[in-house]
N, C-alpha and C positions, 0 to 999 in steps of 0.2 A: 100580641094583638094591638097594643097601644102604639108601637111604632108604625104599624100598618095604617092606623088611623090618622096619625100626624102626616105620612106619607101621602095618603089620599087627599087629606085636607090641603096640604101644600100644593100638591099637583093641580087640585081644582082651583086654587087660587091663581096659580100661574096661567092656566088656561083661560080663566076669567079675564086676567089682564090682556092676554094675547087676543081674545074675543073683542075686548074693547078697543084695542089698537086696530084691529081689522075692520071693526065697523066704522071707526073714524076714516079709515081709507076706502071704505065702500067695496071691500072685498066680498065675494059670494060666499054662502054657506056660514056665515058668522053666527046665525041662529042656532045651527047645530053644535057649534062650539060652545056657545053659552050654555045650551042645555046639558050638553056632556061634562062641562065643568060644574054646573049646579049639581048634577047627580053624584060626581065625584066627591064633591064637597060635603054634600049631605050624608053620603055614606061614611066618610071618614068622621064627620061629627057624631054620628050615631054610633059608630065603633068606639071613639073615645067616651061617650056618655055611658054606655055599657060597661067599660072598662072602669070608670070612676065609680059608678053606683055598685059596683061588685067589690070595690075595694073595702076591706074590713074596717078601717079606721074612719072611713067616710060614712058607713053605715051607722057607727057608734055615735057619730057627730049628729046625724039626723035623728037618731033615737034620743038624744039628750034634750 
């Protein structure tokens, strides 16, 4: 599950950069690209957060 989170987060970052480039060039539908990249990035970040919070040594660190 962690690798999928990293892939989604990376894909979201790449799409965000493409959206910024297309916005500079005034291409249409860049707002949709920004929205899709934000959704991918948030999903990947949430998946990584769940994975980290379920990791037993991290739980022990939080309990100490």
